C-alpha positions as CSV (number, residue, x, y, z in Angstrom):
1,X,127.6,103.3,132.0
2,X,125.5,103.2,128.9
3,X,123.2,106.0,128.0
4,X,119.5,105.0,128.2
5,X,117.7,104.9,124.9
6,X,114.8,107.2,124.3
7,X,112.3,104.7,122.9
8,X,109.5,107.3,122.6
9,X,111.7,109.6,120.5
10,X,112.8,106.7,118.3
11,X,109.2,105.5,117.8
12,X,108.1,109.0,117.0
13,X,110.9,109.4,114.4
14,X,109.9,106.0,112.8
15,X,106.2,107.0,112.8
16,X,107.0,110.3,111.0
17,X,109.2,108.5,108.4
18,X,106.4,105.9,107.7
19,X,103.9,108.8,107.4
20,X,106.2,110.6,104.9
21,X,106.8,107.5,102.9
22,X,103.0,106.8,102.7
23,X,102.3,110.4,101.6
24,X,105.1,110.2,99.0
25,X,103.6,107.0,97.6
26,X,100.1,108.6,97.5
27,X,101.5,111.6,95.6
28,X,103.4,109.4,93.1
29,X,100.2,107.4,92.4
30,X,98.3,110.7,91.8
31,X,101.1,111.9,89.5
32,X,100.9,108.5,87.6
33,X,97.2,108.8,87.1
34,X,97.6,112.3,85.7
35,X,100.6,111.4,83.5
36,X,98.8,108.5,81.9
37,X,95.6,110.5,81.3
38,X,93.6,108.3,83.5
39,X,92.3,111.3,85.4
40,X,89.9,111.8,82.5
41,X,88.1,108.6,83.5
42,X,85.4,108.6,86.1
43,X,86.4,107.1,89.4
44,X,84.3,104.0,89.1
45,X,85.9,103.1,85.7
46,X,89.4,103.7,87.0
47,X,88.8,101.6,90.1
48,X,87.3,98.8,87.9
49,X,90.3,98.8,85.5
50,X,92.8,98.7,88.4
51,X,90.9,95.9,90.1
52,X,90.6,93.9,86.9
53,X,94.3,94.3,86.3
54,X,95.2,93.2,89.8
55,X,92.9,90.1,89.6
56,X,94.0,89.2,86.0
57,X,95.8,85.8,85.7
58,X,96.6,86.2,82.0
59,X,100.4,86.4,81.9
60,X,100.5,87.6,78.3
61,X,98.1,90.4,79.0
62,X,100.2,91.5,82.0
63,X,103.3,91.4,79.9
64,X,101.6,93.6,77.3
65,X,100.6,96.1,80.0
66,X,104.1,96.1,81.4
67,X,105.6,96.9,78.0
68,X,103.1,99.8,77.6
69,X,104.0,101.1,81.0
70,X,107.7,100.9,80.3
71,X,107.1,102.9,77.1
72,X,105.4,105.7,79.0
73,X,108.3,106.0,81.4
74,X,111.1,105.5,78.9
75,X,109.8,108.0,76.3
76,X,108.8,110.5,79.0
77,X,105.4,111.0,77.5
78,X,103.2,113.1,79.6
79,X,99.5,113.6,79.2
80,X,99.9,116.9,77.5
81,X,102.3,115.4,75.0
82,X,100.0,112.6,74.1
83,X,96.9,114.8,73.7
84,X,98.7,117.3,71.6
85,X,99.6,114.8,68.9
86,X,98.2,115.6,65.5
87,X,95.3,113.2,64.6
88,X,95.9,113.6,60.9
89,X,92.6,115.4,60.5
90,X,92.3,119.1,60.0
91,X,89.8,121.1,62.2
92,X,87.7,121.7,59.1
93,X,87.5,117.9,58.4
94,X,86.2,117.0,61.9
């Protein structure tokens, strides 16, 4: 005779996994915002930029954005590394 399945336990396990995946995605998006320096923008500007990007139909523009994004990940540039680059001006010249 087959053992009865505990559907409630299986559903609870799946719900917990889905919750963990959603939380992980939220954390990764937050990390991405910080890594790109977008956390310096006000929330309205960031939301507007994201919405404009999603709604854009310009393939060349999206390709350009994709290349920039790949560069961020392939070079491992973090926000602190980008901001600490010398500007070519000395503090006395600013």
